[in-house]
C-alpha positions as CSV (number, residue, x, y, z in Angstrom):
1,M,102.4,127.4,118.8
2,I,99.9,124.6,117.8
3,A,96.7,124.8,119.7
4,P,96.1,121.7,121.8
5,V,93.4,119.2,120.9
6,M,92.9,118.5,124.8
7,T,94.4,119.9,127.7
8,N,94.1,119.8,131.8
9,R,96.5,120.7,134.5
10,Q,98.8,117.7,134.1
11,F,99.1,117.3,130.2
12,H,97.8,118.5,126.9
13,I,97.5,116.8,123.7
14,R,97.9,118.4,120.3
15,A,98.1,117.4,116.6
16,A,101.6,116.2,115.3
17,G,102.9,118.2,112.4
18,P,106.0,118.1,110.1
19,Q,108.5,119.3,112.9
20,D,107.4,116.4,115.2
21,G,108.4,113.6,112.8
22,D,111.6,112.6,114.8
23,T,109.8,112.9,118.1
24,V,107.0,110.4,116.8
25,A,109.5,108.0,115.4
26,R,111.3,108.2,118.8
27,L,107.9,107.3,120.5
28,C,107.2,104.5,117.9
29,A,110.7,102.8,118.6
30,A,109.8,103.0,122.3
31,L,106.8,101.1,121.6
32,S,108.3,98.4,119.6
33,A,111.0,98.0,122.5
34,H,108.1,97.7,125.0
35,E,106.4,95.0,123.0
36,G,109.7,93.0,122.7
37,A,109.8,93.6,118.8
38,P,112.7,94.7,116.7
39,P,113.4,98.5,116.1
40,P,110.8,99.7,113.5
41,A,111.7,101.0,110.2
42,F,109.5,104.0,110.7
43,T,111.5,107.4,110.6
44,G,110.7,111.0,111.0
45,D,110.7,111.4,107.2
46,D,108.1,108.5,106.9
47,F,105.8,110.5,109.4
48,R,106.4,113.6,107.3
49,R,105.7,111.9,104.1
50,Q,102.7,109.8,105.2
51,A,101.0,111.9,107.9
52,C,101.3,115.4,106.6
53,G,99.8,117.3,103.7
54,P,96.7,117.0,101.6
55,E,97.5,113.3,100.6
56,A,98.1,112.1,104.2
57,L,97.3,108.6,104.9
58,F,97.1,108.9,108.5
59,S,97.4,111.5,111.4
60,G,99.2,111.8,114.6
61,L,98.5,113.3,118.1
62,L,101.2,114.1,120.8
63,A,100.7,114.1,124.4
64,E,102.9,116.5,126.4
65,Q,103.8,116.7,130.0
66,D,105.9,119.8,131.5
67,G,106.7,120.6,128.0
68,R,108.0,117.1,127.0
69,P,106.4,114.7,124.6
70,V,105.5,111.5,126.5
71,G,102.9,109.8,124.3
72,Y,101.4,109.7,121.0
73,V,98.5,108.0,118.9
74,L,98.4,107.5,115.1
75,H,94.9,107.1,113.6
76,K,93.2,107.1,110.0
77,R,89.8,106.8,108.5
78,D,88.5,103.5,108.2
79,Y,85.3,101.6,107.6
80,D,83.3,98.9,109.0
81,T,81.5,96.8,106.1
82,D,79.8,94.6,108.4
83,R,77.6,97.8,109.4
84,L,78.5,100.0,106.6
85,E,79.4,102.7,108.9
86,R,82.7,104.8,109.2
87,G,85.5,104.3,111.6
88,V,88.5,105.4,112.9
89,H,91.4,103.0,113.0
90,V,94.0,103.3,115.9
91,L,97.4,102.4,114.3
92,D,99.6,103.1,117.2
93,L,99.2,104.0,121.0
94,F,102.1,104.4,123.5
95,V,102.7,106.4,126.7
96,E,106.1,106.3,128.3
97,N,106.4,104.4,131.5
98,T,107.0,107.6,133.7
99,A,103.9,109.2,132.4
100,R,101.4,106.2,132.9
101,G,98.5,106.3,135.3
102,G,97.5,109.8,134.8
103,G,95.0,109.3,132.2
104,I,97.3,110.2,129.1
105,G,96.5,106.9,127.1
106,R,92.6,107.4,127.6
107,A,92.9,111.0,126.6
108,L,94.9,110.1,123.2
109,M,92.2,107.5,122.5
110,A,89.4,110.1,123.2
111,S,91.2,112.5,121.0
112,A,91.5,110.0,118.2
113,A,87.7,109.2,118.7
114,A,86.7,113.0,118.6
115,A,88.8,113.3,115.1
116,G,86.9,110.3,113.9
117,K,83.6,111.6,114.9
118,A,84.3,114.8,113.0
119,Y,84.1,112.9,109.6
120,G,81.2,110.9,110.8
121,A,82.8,107.7,112.5
122,T,80.6,105.8,115.1
123,L,83.2,103.3,116.1
124,A,87.0,102.9,116.6
125,Y,89.0,99.8,116.3
126,W,92.5,98.5,116.6
127,G,94.7,95.4,117.2
128,V,96.3,94.3,120.4
129,L,98.9,91.5,121.1
130,Q,97.5,88.6,123.0
131,G,100.5,88.6,125.0
132,N,100.0,92.2,126.3
133,P,98.0,92.0,129.2
134,L,98.5,95.6,130.4
135,A,97.4,96.9,127.0
136,R,94.3,94.5,127.0
137,D,93.2,95.7,130.4
138,F,93.5,99.3,129.5
139,Y,91.3,98.7,126.5
140,R,88.7,96.9,128.3
141,R,88.6,99.8,131.1
142,I,87.8,102.4,128.2
143,G,85.1,100.2,126.8
144,G,87.0,98.2,124.3
145,V,85.7,94.8,123.2
146,E,87.9,91.9,121.8
147,N,86.6,89.9,118.9
148,G,88.3,86.6,119.4
149,A,86.2,85.1,116.6
150,I,88.4,86.9,113.9
151,S,91.8,86.1,113.0
152,L,94.2,88.1,110.9
153,W,95.6,86.8,107.6
154,G,98.0,88.3,105.2
155,V,100.8,88.2,102.6
156,D,103.8,90.1,102.2
157,D,107.4,89.9,100.8
158,E,107.6,87.1,98.3
159,G,104.1,85.8,99.1
160,F,102.9,89.5,98.1
161,D,105.0,89.5,95.0
162,R,103.5,86.1,93.9
163,L,100.0,87.2,94.4
164,C,100.7,90.5,92.3
165,R,102.1,88.2,89.4
166,R,99.2,86.0,89.3
167,P,97.4,86.0,86.0
168,L,93.8,86.4,85.4
169,P,92.0,83.2,84.5
170,A,91.1,82.9,80.8
171,G,87.9,85.1,79.8
172,L,87.8,86.8,83.3
173,A,87.9,90.7,83.5
174,V,88.4,93.0,86.6
175,R,87.2,96.5,86.5
176,E,86.8,99.3,89.2
177,G,83.1,99.8,90.6
178,T,81.4,102.9,89.7
179,L,78.4,104.8,91.2
180,A,76.3,102.9,88.5
181,D,77.4,99.6,90.2
182,V,75.5,100.4,93.7
183,P,72.4,98.2,92.8
184,L,74.7,95.4,91.7
185,L,77.0,95.8,94.9
186,T,73.6,95.9,97.0
187,R,72.7,92.5,95.7
188,F,76.3,91.1,96.3
189,L,76.2,92.4,99.9
190,K,72.9,91.0,100.6
191,S,74.0,87.6,99.2
192,L,77.2,87.7,101.4
193,F,75.0,88.2,104.5
194,A,72.7,85.5,103.6
195,D,75.7,83.1,103.2
196,M,76.7,84.1,106.9
197,D,73.1,83.7,108.3
198,E,73.4,87.3,109.2
199,P,70.9,90.2,108.6
200,P,72.1,92.9,106.3
201,P,72.9,96.2,107.4
202,P,70.1,98.9,106.8
203,E,70.2,101.6,104.0
204,I,72.9,99.6,101.9
205,A,72.5,101.3,98.7
206,P,72.7,104.9,100.1
207,R,75.8,104.2,102.5
208,L,77.6,102.5,99.4
209,A,76.9,105.5,97.4
210,R,78.0,108.1,99.8
211,D,81.0,106.3,101.6
212,G,82.5,104.6,98.4
213,F,81.8,107.0,95.6
214,G,81.7,110.4,97.2
215,P,84.3,113.1,97.0
216,A,86.4,111.5,99.8
217,P,85.8,107.7,99.3
218,F,86.5,105.4,102.2
219,F,87.0,102.2,100.1
220,E,87.5,101.0,96.7
221,I,85.6,98.6,94.8
222,L,86.7,95.8,92.1
223,I,84.3,93.9,90.1
224,A,85.1,90.5,88.2
225,E,83.1,89.7,85.2
226,R,83.0,86.8,82.6
227,G,81.1,87.4,79.3
228,G,79.7,90.6,80.6
229,R,78.2,88.9,83.5
230,A,79.5,90.2,87.2
231,L,80.4,87.3,89.4
232,G,82.0,88.8,92.3
233,Y,83.6,91.9,94.0
234,A,86.3,92.9,96.5
235,M,86.3,95.9,98.7
236,S,89.6,97.3,100.0
237,W,91.6,100.4,101.1
238,L,95.1,101.5,102.1
239,T,96.3,101.4,105.5
240,Y,99.8,101.7,107.2
241,E,102.2,99.6,109.5
242,T,104.8,101.7,111.3
243,Q,106.9,98.5,112.1
244,E,107.7,98.1,108.5
245,A,107.1,101.7,107.5
246,E,105.0,100.9,104.6
247,S,101.4,101.2,103.4
248,V,99.4,97.9,103.1
249,I,96.2,97.0,101.6
250,A,93.1,96.1,103.9
251,L,90.8,93.8,102.0
252,S,87.7,94.1,104.0
253,D,85.2,92.1,101.6
254,L,85.9,89.2,99.0
255,Y,82.8,87.7,97.6
256,V,82.1,85.3,94.7
257,L,78.6,84.2,93.5
258,P,78.0,80.3,94.0
259,E,78.1,79.8,90.2
260,G,81.6,81.4,90.0
261,R,83.3,79.5,92.8
262,G,86.1,77.0,92.1
263,S,87.2,78.8,89.0
264,G,89.9,81.2,90.5
265,I,87.8,84.4,90.8
266,G,88.6,85.0,94.2
267,T,92.1,84.7,94.1
268,A,92.1,86.6,90.6
269,L,90.2,89.5,92.6
270,M,93.0,89.3,95.4
271,G,95.7,89.6,92.8
272,E,94.1,92.7,91.1
273,V,93.9,94.4,94.6
274,A,97.3,93.5,95.4
275,R,98.7,94.9,91.9
276,R,96.9,98.2,92.3
277,G,98.1,98.6,95.6
278,R,101.6,97.9,94.8
279,E,101.4,100.6,92.1
280,R,100.5,103.0,95.0
281,G,103.6,101.9,97.1
282,A,101.8,99.0,99.2
283,G,103.9,96.2,100.4
284,G,101.3,93.6,101.8
285,L,97.7,92.7,102.0
286,W,96.0,91.9,105.1
287,W,92.3,90.7,105.6
288,P,90.1,89.2,108.7
289,V,88.7,85.9,108.6
290,L,86.3,84.2,111.0
291,K,88.0,81.4,112.9
292,S,84.7,79.4,112.5
293,N,85.1,79.6,108.5
294,E,87.2,76.5,108.0
295,R,87.0,76.4,104.4
296,A,88.2,79.9,103.9
297,R,91.0,79.2,106.4
298,R,92.1,76.0,104.3
299,Y,92.0,78.0,101.1
300,Y,93.9,81.0,102.6
301,A,96.6,78.8,104.2
302,R,97.7,77.7,100.7
303,F,99.4,81.1,100.0
304,A,98.7,83.1,103.2
305,T,99.9,83.4,106.9
306,E,97.7,83.9,109.9
307,D,98.9,86.1,112.7
308,P,98.2,84.1,115.9
309,E,98.9,87.0,118.2
310,A,96.7,89.6,116.9
311,L,93.4,90.4,118.5
312,Y,90.6,92.7,117.0
313,C,89.3,95.3,119.2
314,T,86.4,97.5,118.8
315,L,84.7,100.5,120.8
316,D,81.3,101.5,119.5
317,G,78.0,102.7,120.4
318,E,77.5,104.8,123.6
319,A,81.1,104.0,124.7
320,F,82.4,105.4,121.6
321,Q,80.2,108.5,121.9
322,R,81.2,108.9,125.8
323,L,85.0,108.6,124.7
324,A,84.8,111.2,121.8
325,A,82.6,113.5,124.1
326,S,85.4,113.5,126.8
327,A,87.8,115.0,124.4
328,L,85.6,117.5,123.0
329,A,84.6,118.7,126.5
330,M,88.2,119.4,127.2
331,R,89.2,121.3,124.3
332,S,90.4,124.8,124.8
């Protein structure tokens, strides 16, 4: 028997294992139907392959009531590059209609937050559809904040394939970042925040070293160089989409020095991120863009698609700590 992560008299929440793959897939299909989406490609075998074992990309939790699974959450390690803080990304959350109103959804989110806190996360984030008022109200009630200033852009299918096949400009080289690049990346990040008229986060160098180049890195770095001079960088990591049952690349940072702009370096970095991601099974590339950044939006519109329905939500600070603590307090 698997020990519960959270329990009370009405329900208990436990980690989902390989034997639960078909149950998670069934609940995932119910989530898609609830949102009016086509049936997902995600199967029990996908869960066993992607969420179980030492190379797992994400983790799952099941909520059970009277011995029956009634809800689930999928979550994974993530990173907030605006603050250089570890986070937990909630990929999916669903509770069956008959089990709603009893605190199961909140308990699932709390358990995911507690799992993130165990590896140093200080915030959680997730996406929600603008046309899902019930979900938006639920997330507000647990302390989530919608970020309407950001929209999600991406490429998949043929667009992703074209990006992967895009050649590097003549004389440009792209390499992986290493621990020795932390001073360079610190300068890049300070320049990036200066461009946005925002103060940089504290302790940039030690946080980059710890979270990007330690034993279990949260992100990967690529650096573009011409003639031995570093001109830009990209920061990314793998995430997952259950609707398509495939891993995708989250591109969090893309920056090119002013003297390197307009020469294809940004697109070259994106292409190299895409190529390396495809080698690891990724089928798409997604990234956030400030809605106020019209120059970037015009550039991305030439080869990418904006998702008008997706909203970014975050839970941080005391609200995150309280939610995680509520799960820890109920563990048995």
